[in-house]
C-alpha positions as CSV (number, residue, x, y, z in Angstrom):
1,M,0.0,-0.1,0.1
2,A,3.0,2.2,0.9
3,C,4.7,1.6,-2.3
4,S,1.4,2.1,-4.2
5,E,1.0,5.4,-2.8
6,V,4.7,6.5,-3.4
7,C,4.2,5.3,-7.1
8,K,1.0,7.5,-7.4
9,E,3.0,10.5,-5.8
10,V,5.9,9.9,-8.4
11,E,3.4,9.7,-11.2
12,L,1.5,12.9,-10.1
13,K,4.8,14.8,-9.8
14,Q,5.8,13.7,-13.2
15,E,2.3,14.9,-14.8
16,Q,2.9,18.0,-13.2
17,E,6.2,18.6,-14.6
18,E,5.0,17.5,-18.0
19,A,2.2,20.1,-17.8
20,C,4.3,23.1,-16.9
21,T,6.8,24.6,-19.2
22,K,10.5,23.8,-18.8
23,D,12.0,27.1,-19.7
24,G,11.0,28.8,-16.3
25,T,8.2,31.0,-17.8
26,I,5.3,32.0,-15.1
27,D,1.9,32.8,-15.7
28,W,-0.3,35.9,-14.7
29,H,-0.4,34.9,-11.0
30,G,3.4,34.2,-10.8
31,Q,3.0,30.4,-10.9
32,P,4.9,28.0,-13.4
33,A,3.0,28.4,-16.7
34,I,0.7,25.5,-17.5
35,K,1.2,24.5,-21.3
36,A,-2.1,23.6,-22.2
37,K,-3.5,27.0,-20.5
38,S,-0.9,29.5,-21.7
39,G,1.2,30.8,-24.6
40,Q,1.6,28.9,-27.6
41,W,-0.1,30.1,-30.8
42,T,-3.3,31.1,-28.9
43,A,-1.3,34.2,-27.4
44,G,1.1,34.2,-30.5
45,I,-1.7,35.1,-32.8
46,I,-3.0,37.7,-30.4
47,I,0.6,39.4,-30.7
48,L,0.7,39.1,-34.3
49,L,-2.4,40.8,-34.7
50,N,-1.5,43.3,-32.3
51,Q,1.7,43.9,-34.2
52,G,-0.2,44.3,-37.5
53,L,-2.4,46.8,-36.1
54,A,0.4,48.8,-34.4
55,T,2.3,48.6,-37.5
56,L,-0.5,50.2,-39.7
57,A,-0.9,52.9,-37.0
58,F,3.0,53.7,-37.1
59,F,3.4,53.6,-40.8
60,G,0.3,55.7,-41.3
61,V,2.6,58.5,-40.0
62,G,6.0,57.5,-41.2
63,V,5.4,56.3,-44.6
64,N,4.5,59.8,-46.0
65,L,6.1,61.8,-43.4
66,V,8.8,63.3,-46.0
67,L,5.9,64.7,-48.2
68,F,4.0,66.1,-45.1
69,L,7.2,68.0,-44.2
70,T,7.8,69.3,-47.8
71,R,4.2,70.1,-48.5
72,V,2.8,71.1,-45.3
73,L,5.7,72.5,-43.5
74,G,7.4,73.6,-46.5
75,Q,10.7,72.1,-46.1
76,N,13.1,71.4,-49.0
77,N,13.9,67.9,-49.9
78,A,17.3,67.6,-48.5
79,D,16.1,68.7,-45.0
80,A,12.8,66.8,-45.1
81,A,15.0,63.4,-45.7
82,N,17.3,64.3,-43.0
83,N,14.5,64.9,-40.6
84,V,12.7,61.9,-41.5
85,S,16.0,59.9,-41.0
86,K,16.8,61.7,-37.9
87,W,13.0,60.7,-36.6
88,T,13.2,57.3,-37.6
89,G,16.5,56.9,-35.9
90,T,15.1,58.3,-32.7
91,V,12.2,55.6,-32.9
92,Y,14.8,52.9,-32.7
93,I,17.3,54.4,-30.2
94,F,14.1,54.5,-27.9
95,S,14.1,50.8,-28.1
96,L,17.0,50.7,-26.0
97,V,15.1,52.4,-23.4
98,G,12.1,49.9,-23.6
99,A,14.6,46.9,-23.7
100,F,16.5,48.2,-20.6
101,L,13.2,48.6,-18.6
102,S,11.9,45.4,-19.7
103,D,15.0,43.1,-19.2
104,S,15.6,45.0,-15.7
105,Y,12.7,45.9,-14.0
106,W,9.2,46.1,-15.6
107,G,9.1,42.7,-17.5
108,R,7.9,42.5,-21.3
109,Y,4.2,42.6,-20.7
110,K,4.2,45.9,-18.4
111,T,6.5,47.6,-21.0
112,C,4.7,46.7,-23.9
113,A,1.4,48.3,-22.5
114,I,2.9,51.5,-21.0
115,F,4.6,52.4,-24.3
116,Q,1.7,51.5,-26.4
117,V,-0.3,54.1,-24.0
118,I,2.6,56.7,-25.1
119,F,2.1,55.5,-28.6
120,V,-1.8,56.3,-28.5
121,I,-1.3,59.6,-27.0
122,G,1.2,60.8,-29.5
123,L,-0.9,59.7,-32.4
124,V,-4.0,61.5,-30.9
125,S,-1.8,64.7,-30.3
126,L,-0.8,64.6,-33.7
127,S,-4.2,64.1,-35.3
128,L,-5.5,67.2,-33.2
129,S,-2.4,69.3,-34.3
130,S,-2.8,68.6,-37.7
131,Y,-6.5,69.1,-38.1
132,L,-6.7,72.3,-35.6
133,F,-3.4,74.2,-36.6
134,L,-1.3,72.6,-39.5
135,I,-3.7,72.1,-42.2
136,K,-4.5,75.5,-43.1
137,P,-6.2,76.4,-45.3
138,K,-8.3,73.4,-45.3
139,G,-7.5,71.1,-48.0
140,C,-4.0,72.1,-48.4
141,G,-1.0,69.7,-48.4
142,D,-1.6,68.0,-51.8
143,E,0.6,68.4,-54.7
144,E,-1.0,71.7,-55.6
145,T,-2.3,73.5,-52.6
146,K,0.3,74.8,-50.3
147,C,-0.1,75.4,-46.8
148,G,0.1,78.8,-45.0
149,S,3.1,79.6,-42.4
150,H,3.0,78.1,-39.0
151,S,3.8,79.6,-35.5
152,G,6.5,78.4,-33.4
153,F,4.0,76.8,-30.9
154,E,2.4,75.0,-33.8
155,I,5.6,73.5,-35.0
156,A,6.6,72.8,-31.4
157,L,3.5,70.8,-31.0
158,F,4.0,68.8,-34.1
159,Y,7.4,67.8,-33.2
160,L,6.3,66.9,-29.6
161,S,3.5,64.7,-31.1
162,I,5.7,62.8,-33.6
163,Y,8.4,62.1,-31.1
164,L,6.0,60.8,-28.6
165,V,4.9,58.4,-31.4
166,A,8.6,57.4,-31.6
167,L,9.0,56.9,-28.0
168,G,5.9,54.7,-28.0
169,N,6.6,52.7,-31.0
170,G,10.3,52.6,-30.2
171,G,9.9,51.2,-26.6
172,Y,7.1,48.8,-27.6
173,Q,8.8,47.0,-30.7
174,P,11.7,45.2,-29.4
175,N,9.6,43.8,-26.6
176,I,6.6,42.7,-28.3
177,A,8.9,40.7,-30.8
178,T,10.5,39.1,-27.8
179,F,7.3,38.5,-25.7
180,G,5.7,36.9,-28.8
181,A,8.8,34.5,-28.7
182,D,8.2,33.8,-24.9
183,Q,5.0,32.1,-25.6
184,F,6.9,29.1,-27.2
185,D,9.0,26.8,-25.1
186,E,12.1,26.2,-26.9
187,N,12.9,23.0,-24.6
188,D,9.8,21.7,-26.4
189,L,10.5,20.3,-29.7
190,K,7.2,21.3,-31.2
191,E,7.0,24.6,-29.4
192,G,10.8,25.3,-30.5
193,H,9.7,25.0,-34.4
194,S,6.9,27.0,-33.7
195,K,9.4,29.8,-32.1
196,V,11.3,29.7,-35.2
197,A,8.4,30.1,-37.4
198,F,7.0,32.8,-35.2
199,F,9.7,35.4,-36.1
200,S,8.8,34.8,-40.0
201,Y,5.2,35.4,-39.1
202,F,5.9,38.2,-36.8
203,Y,7.8,40.1,-39.8
204,L,5.0,39.1,-42.2
205,A,2.6,40.8,-40.0
206,L,4.5,43.9,-39.6
207,N,4.8,44.2,-43.4
208,L,1.0,43.1,-43.9
209,G,0.1,46.0,-41.3
210,S,2.0,48.6,-43.4
211,L,0.5,47.5,-46.5
212,F,-2.8,49.1,-45.7
213,S,-0.8,52.4,-44.8
214,N,1.1,52.2,-47.9
215,T,-2.0,51.9,-50.1
216,I,-5.2,53.3,-48.8
217,L,-3.8,55.9,-46.1
218,G,-0.9,56.6,-48.4
219,Y,-3.5,57.7,-51.3
220,F,-5.7,60.0,-48.7
221,E,-2.5,61.5,-47.5
222,D,-1.2,62.2,-50.6
223,E,-4.5,63.9,-51.9
224,G,-4.2,66.1,-48.7
225,M,-6.5,64.4,-46.6
226,W,-3.5,64.2,-43.6
227,A,-5.8,64.6,-40.6
228,L,-8.0,61.6,-41.8
229,G,-5.0,59.4,-42.4
230,F,-3.6,60.4,-38.7
231,W,-7.1,59.7,-37.0
232,V,-7.0,56.0,-38.7
233,S,-3.7,55.6,-37.4
234,S,-4.8,56.7,-33.8
235,G,-7.9,54.3,-34.1
236,S,-5.8,51.3,-35.4
237,A,-3.2,52.1,-32.4
238,L,-6.1,52.0,-29.9
239,A,-7.5,48.9,-31.3
240,A,-4.1,47.3,-30.9
241,L,-3.8,48.3,-27.2
242,V,-7.2,46.8,-26.3
243,L,-6.6,43.6,-28.1
244,F,-2.9,43.1,-26.2
245,L,-4.8,43.7,-22.7
246,A,-7.6,41.4,-23.7
247,G,-4.9,38.4,-24.1
248,T,-3.6,39.3,-20.7
249,T,-4.5,35.9,-18.7
250,R,-3.1,33.9,-21.6
251,Y,0.4,35.3,-21.7
252,R,3.6,33.6,-20.5
253,H,6.1,35.7,-18.6
254,F,9.7,35.7,-17.9
255,K,10.8,37.7,-14.7
256,P,12.9,40.6,-15.2
257,S,16.6,39.8,-14.4
258,G,18.0,43.1,-12.8
259,N,20.0,45.8,-14.0
260,P,22.5,44.3,-16.4
261,L,24.7,47.3,-16.4
262,S,25.7,46.7,-12.9
263,R,26.3,42.9,-13.7
264,F,28.6,44.0,-16.9
265,S,30.5,46.7,-14.6
266,Q,31.0,43.9,-11.8
267,V,32.7,41.8,-14.6
268,L,35.0,44.5,-15.7
269,V,36.0,45.9,-12.3
270,A,36.7,42.4,-10.9
271,A,38.9,41.4,-13.9
272,T,40.8,44.6,-13.6
273,K,41.6,44.2,-9.9
274,K,43.1,40.7,-10.8
275,C,45.0,42.1,-14.1
276,N,48.2,40.6,-12.4
277,I,47.1,37.1,-11.6
278,D,48.2,34.2,-13.8
279,M,45.3,32.2,-14.8
280,P,45.2,28.4,-14.7
281,L,44.5,26.4,-17.8
282,D,41.7,24.5,-16.3
283,A,38.3,26.1,-16.6
284,D,36.9,24.0,-13.8
285,S,38.6,25.8,-11.1
286,L,36.6,29.0,-12.0
287,F,33.9,30.4,-9.7
288,D,30.4,29.2,-10.8
289,V,26.9,28.7,-9.2
290,D,23.8,26.9,-9.9
291,R,20.7,28.1,-11.8
292,N,18.8,28.9,-8.6
293,D,21.5,31.1,-7.2
294,S,20.3,34.9,-7.0
295,S,23.4,36.2,-9.1
296,I,22.0,34.8,-12.0
297,N,18.5,35.2,-11.4
298,G,17.2,31.8,-12.1
299,N,18.6,31.8,-15.8
300,R,20.2,29.2,-17.6
301,K,24.0,28.7,-16.8
302,I,26.4,29.7,-19.9
303,L,29.3,27.3,-20.5
304,H,32.5,28.5,-20.5
305,T,34.4,29.7,-23.5
306,N,37.9,30.6,-24.3
307,E,37.5,34.0,-26.1
308,F,38.4,37.1,-23.9
309,K,40.3,35.3,-21.5
310,F,41.2,38.7,-19.6
311,L,37.6,38.7,-18.4
312,D,37.9,35.0,-16.9
313,K,39.9,36.5,-14.4
314,A,36.8,37.9,-12.9
315,A,35.6,34.5,-12.0
316,Y,39.3,33.2,-10.7
317,I,39.2,32.4,-7.0
318,S,42.1,34.1,-5.5
319,T,43.4,33.7,-2.0
320,R,41.6,36.6,-0.8
321,D,38.2,35.2,-2.4
322,I,38.8,31.9,-0.4
323,D,39.4,33.6,3.1
324,D,36.3,36.0,2.3
325,Q,34.2,32.5,1.5
326,K,35.4,31.2,5.0
327,K,34.0,34.3,6.6
328,G,30.7,34.0,4.7
329,I,31.5,37.2,2.6
330,Y,30.8,37.2,-1.0
331,T,31.8,40.6,-2.9
332,P,30.5,40.4,-6.8
333,W,32.9,43.4,-7.6
334,R,35.8,40.8,-6.7
335,L,34.4,37.6,-7.9
336,C,31.8,36.8,-10.5
337,P,30.3,33.5,-11.7
338,V,31.3,32.1,-15.2
339,T,27.7,32.8,-16.4
340,Q,27.9,36.5,-15.5
341,V,31.5,36.7,-17.3
342,E,29.9,34.9,-20.2
343,E,27.2,37.4,-20.5
344,V,29.6,40.0,-21.3
345,K,31.6,37.6,-23.7
346,C,28.2,37.1,-25.6
347,I,27.6,40.8,-26.3
348,L,31.4,41.6,-26.8
349,R,30.9,39.0,-29.7
350,L,27.8,40.2,-31.2
351,L,29.1,43.8,-31.5
352,P,31.0,43.0,-34.8
353,I,28.0,41.3,-36.1
354,W,25.8,44.2,-35.2
355,L,27.9,47.0,-36.7
356,C,27.9,45.3,-39.8
357,T,24.2,45.6,-40.2
358,I,24.1,49.2,-39.9
359,I,25.2,49.8,-43.7
360,Y,22.2,47.5,-44.7
361,S,19.9,50.0,-42.7
362,V,21.4,52.8,-44.8
363,V,20.1,51.0,-47.7
364,F,16.7,50.1,-46.1
365,T,16.1,53.7,-44.9
366,Q,16.1,54.7,-48.6
367,M,12.7,53.4,-49.2
368,A,11.2,56.0,-46.7
369,S,13.0,59.0,-48.3
370,L,14.8,59.2,-51.6
371,F,12.7,56.2,-53.1
372,V,9.6,58.5,-52.6
373,E,11.3,61.4,-53.9
374,Q,12.4,59.7,-57.0
375,G,9.0,58.1,-57.5
376,A,7.5,61.7,-57.3
377,A,9.7,62.9,-60.1
378,M,8.4,59.9,-62.5
379,K,5.3,59.6,-64.5
380,V,2.8,58.8,-61.7
381,I,-0.6,58.8,-64.1
382,V,-1.6,55.2,-65.1
383,L,-4.9,55.0,-66.7
384,N,-6.1,58.5,-65.2
385,F,-5.2,57.2,-61.7
386,R,-2.6,59.0,-59.8
387,I,-0.3,56.4,-58.0
388,P,1.1,58.2,-54.7
389,P,4.8,57.6,-54.7
390,A,4.9,56.1,-51.1
391,S,2.5,53.5,-52.1
392,M,5.0,51.9,-54.3
393,S,6.6,50.4,-51.0
394,S,3.5,48.1,-51.2
395,F,6.0,46.2,-53.6
396,D,8.2,45.6,-50.9
397,I,5.5,44.2,-48.5
398,L,4.5,42.0,-51.3
399,S,8.0,41.0,-51.9
400,V,8.7,40.0,-48.0
401,A,5.4,37.9,-48.3
402,L,6.7,36.1,-51.2
403,F,9.9,35.3,-50.1
404,I,8.9,34.4,-46.7
405,F,6.6,31.7,-48.4
406,L,9.5,30.6,-50.7
407,Y,12.1,30.5,-48.2
408,R,10.2,28.5,-45.5
409,R,8.4,26.2,-48.0
410,I,11.1,25.7,-50.6
411,L,14.4,27.0,-50.1
412,D,14.9,26.0,-46.5
413,P,13.5,22.6,-46.8
414,L,16.0,22.2,-49.9
415,V,19.2,23.3,-48.2
416,S,18.1,21.0,-45.2
417,R,18.2,17.9,-47.5
418,L,21.4,19.0,-49.4
419,R,23.5,19.5,-46.3
420,K,25.5,16.8,-45.0
421,K,25.0,16.6,-41.2
422,S,22.2,18.7,-40.2
423,S,18.5,18.9,-40.6
424,R,18.7,22.7,-40.3
425,G,18.6,24.9,-43.4
426,L,20.7,28.2,-43.8
427,T,22.1,29.4,-40.7
428,E,21.1,33.1,-39.2
429,L,24.5,34.4,-40.4
430,Q,24.3,33.0,-43.7
431,R,21.0,34.2,-44.4
432,M,22.2,37.8,-43.2
433,G,25.0,37.8,-45.8
434,I,22.5,36.7,-48.6
435,G,20.7,39.9,-47.3
436,L,23.4,42.0,-47.9
437,I,24.1,40.9,-51.5
438,I,20.5,41.4,-52.4
439,A,20.7,45.0,-50.9
440,I,23.9,45.7,-53.3
441,L,21.4,44.4,-56.4
442,A,18.5,46.9,-54.9
443,M,21.0,50.0,-54.9
444,V,22.1,49.1,-58.4
445,S,18.7,48.7,-59.7
446,A,17.8,52.1,-58.1
447,G,20.7,53.8,-59.8
448,I,20.0,52.2,-63.2
449,V,16.5,53.5,-62.9
450,E,17.4,56.9,-61.9
451,C,19.9,57.0,-65.1
452,Y,16.9,56.2,-67.3
453,R,14.6,58.8,-65.4
454,L,17.0,61.5,-66.1
455,K,17.3,60.7,-69.7
456,Y,13.4,61.1,-70.1
457,A,13.2,64.0,-67.7
458,N,12.0,67.7,-69.0
459,K,14.9,69.6,-67.8
460,D,12.9,72.8,-68.2
461,C,10.4,72.1,-65.5
462,I,10.9,74.5,-62.5
463,H,10.5,71.4,-60.1
464,S,10.6,67.7,-60.7
465,E,7.4,66.3,-59.5
466,G,6.1,64.2,-62.4
467,S,8.8,65.7,-64.8
468,S,9.9,62.4,-66.4
469,S,7.9,60.4,-68.8
470,L,9.5,57.2,-67.3
471,S,6.5,55.2,-65.6
472,I,7.0,54.9,-61.7
473,F,6.4,51.2,-62.3
474,W,10.0,50.8,-63.1
475,Q,10.8,51.3,-59.3
476,V,9.3,47.7,-58.8
477,P,12.4,46.1,-59.1
478,Q,14.5,48.1,-56.4
479,Y,11.3,47.7,-53.9
480,A,11.2,44.0,-54.8
481,F,15.0,43.5,-53.8
482,I,14.7,45.4,-50.8
483,G,11.8,43.1,-49.5
484,A,13.7,40.0,-50.4
485,S,16.7,41.4,-48.8
486,E,14.8,42.0,-45.5
487,V,13.5,38.3,-45.3
488,F,17.0,37.2,-45.2
489,M,18.6,40.1,-43.3
490,Y,16.0,41.2,-40.6
491,V,14.3,37.9,-40.1
492,G,17.5,36.3,-39.9
493,Q,18.8,39.2,-37.5
494,L,15.8,38.9,-35.3
495,E,16.4,34.9,-34.8
496,F,20.1,35.5,-34.3
497,F,20.0,38.2,-31.7
498,N,17.2,36.3,-29.7
499,A,18.9,33.0,-29.8
500,Q,22.7,34.5,-29.2
501,T,21.7,36.7,-26.1
502,P,21.7,35.5,-22.8
503,D,18.4,34.7,-21.0
504,G,18.4,38.2,-19.2
505,L,19.0,40.1,-22.1
506,K,16.4,38.7,-24.6
507,S,14.8,42.2,-25.2
508,F,18.2,43.9,-25.6
509,G,18.7,41.3,-28.4
510,S,15.7,42.5,-30.2
511,A,16.5,46.0,-29.5
512,L,20.1,45.6,-31.2
513,C,18.1,45.0,-34.3
514,M,16.1,48.2,-34.3
515,T,19.2,50.0,-33.2
516,S,21.1,49.0,-36.0
517,I,18.1,50.6,-38.0
518,S,18.3,53.6,-36.2
519,L,22.0,54.2,-36.7
520,G,21.4,53.3,-40.5
521,N,19.1,56.2,-40.2
522,Y,21.6,58.7,-38.8
523,V,24.5,57.5,-41.0
524,S,22.1,57.8,-44.0
525,S,21.5,61.6,-42.8
526,L,25.2,61.9,-42.5
527,L,25.8,60.8,-46.1
528,V,23.4,62.9,-47.4
529,T,24.7,65.8,-45.6
530,M,28.2,65.1,-46.6
531,V,27.3,64.2,-50.3
532,M,25.3,67.7,-50.7
533,K,28.2,69.6,-48.8
534,I,31.0,68.1,-51.4
535,S,28.9,68.0,-54.4
536,T,27.7,71.7,-54.2
537,E,31.0,73.2,-54.1
538,D,31.5,75.5,-57.1
539,H,27.9,76.5,-57.0
540,M,27.0,73.2,-58.3
541,P,23.4,72.0,-57.8
542,G,24.7,68.9,-56.0
543,W,23.6,65.1,-56.2
544,I,20.1,65.6,-54.3
545,P,18.9,69.2,-54.7
546,G,15.4,70.3,-54.6
547,N,14.9,69.6,-58.3
548,L,16.0,66.2,-59.0
549,N,16.3,66.7,-62.6
550,K,19.4,69.0,-61.9
551,G,21.1,66.5,-59.7
552,H,22.6,62.8,-59.8
553,L,20.8,60.8,-57.3
554,D,22.0,57.8,-59.3
555,R,25.5,58.6,-58.0
556,F,24.3,58.5,-54.5
557,Y,22.6,55.0,-55.1
558,F,25.8,53.6,-56.7
559,L,27.8,55.1,-53.9
560,L,25.6,52.8,-51.5
561,A,26.0,49.8,-53.5
562,G,29.9,50.4,-53.2
563,L,29.8,50.8,-49.4
564,T,27.5,47.7,-49.1
565,T,29.9,45.7,-51.1
566,I,32.7,46.7,-48.7
567,D,30.5,45.8,-45.6
568,L,29.7,42.5,-47.0
569,V,33.6,41.6,-47.1
570,V,33.9,42.9,-43.5
571,Y,30.8,41.0,-42.5
572,I,31.9,37.7,-43.9
573,A,35.2,38.0,-42.0
574,C,33.2,38.7,-38.6
575,A,30.7,36.0,-39.1
576,R,33.6,33.4,-40.0
577,W,35.1,34.4,-36.6
578,Y,31.9,34.4,-34.6
579,K,31.4,31.7,-31.9
580,C,28.0,30.8,-30.8
581,I,26.5,30.7,-27.0
582,K,26.8,27.7,-25.3
583,L,24.0,27.4,-22.9
584,E,23.5,24.4,-20.4
585,G,21.4,21.7,-21.6
586,K,21.4,23.1,-25.1
587,G,24.9,22.1,-26.2
588,D,23.6,19.7,-29.3
589,E,25.0,20.2,-32.9
590,N,22.1,22.1,-34.4
591,D,22.3,24.7,-31.4
592,D,26.1,24.9,-32.3
593,E,25.3,25.6,-35.8
594,R,22.4,28.1,-35.4
595,G,25.4,30.8,-35.0
596,S,27.8,29.6,-37.6
597,F,28.5,30.9,-40.8
598,N,31.0,28.2,-41.8
599,K,28.6,25.1,-41.6
600,V,27.7,23.5,-45.1
């Protein structure tokens, strides 16, 4: 009888363990998350819909912002392109703020909710300021009717509104991607595959959400109905927030891991204090703790690696450390566990890869600025219907959808069968390299189109809008190339940084993706400024003047193609050097290959 009761207790314990997730996630009440009642695709689909609606709202502002600045606020092309680049860059800089608060203190759910509220406030403020102050006289802001001058207060209110939008969307964006991935237990084989698929569908949802903005809203705004477009964006953002809150009880959560800056500082200080100590060759002698120790906040342990050996001194147990342990004293500024040291190493290994993605983001950001200005200078009337230049980015979105399908259903299974030792397809690093190659083709294509646009342009026009007889549909290849490159670069980047960052820095990993876009916008703005300064010497009009027919935008595109080619060479070198993270219990060959560039 006693034996039977013991067996029942063991079986009950096993059932409970099988019912709960194995990655340490908790539910809304702080209890271990039960697989059948939390997360998975029920929560994942809510988050995908939320992302689609929030993206619709964001691009309802962003996709035509360059035209709003030129037509409503009266800025010239170069200034408008620079201001859009700076604003877009600021959006992604704010992603670091959101990631820090999420990983350290608030957790991903609370962070997403708070920043979505800020996002809604910014959009409502923008809608009100446009309707009440900026769109004067009524109906202005289209291609023909200019708006009047604006007071300093009205301009200040406009910029406050769009930067509240930047703060809200920036703080929310990296966390919603990671929060969606949290809904799948990667220690479960089936959910692990779903987690990988989620990133592709997440990027697809992002693009489908912007499709409405780029077509319907883009058309309304191009016709001067700016306030209507902004109000639709506000409604979409509010619907996204309500939907997100409706799924509250279904979500899985990771506990925040505390301030990573203090953990990083402790490793650097401890290693510096022991800089004169000779390290033993045996890594087993280094200080480490179990997963339940408070110093690693319940995160999975990271196995020791041989790179950046200087940092290993932070985990070396000196004579003084032994004496302190005997007295029951533990000083994290003198002695750090191996997992904490490896956290710093992981970030240092990621930095070269991250830096190489910035030039790609310079290429990507041209879609929201110079591609639009180039399209406006082409023939936009097709069958008596005017094509809004910003709506051409719809071809980028369609390309993303097509190539996600082609990659997941055809290319990835084909590569998996051709590979010798693994069932996995292309690694994330390999896909990112392919993305850079396609980006080069996009810039070459854009440059060739601009050469032909200039050839068929009416040089006597006092402005460039609609001055060329070359159809705007010749821009389709460059948009399609950008879309294809995004599938390989940005989806691969999301997966790579999520997989290669420690458990306590997952939101930071997603923020790295967004920050590369941010710096890409700033570098783009810097490049435009430098090019205009150099190319306008001797009273020349420059490469990107107000009237594009007097400039050489094609040369700027070819310059970007050359810079991206150099970046590709550097990236290949960095990717071959990179060594992937090694987590306790995740040391199989497939996991090692996830961060590899060299596997065939």
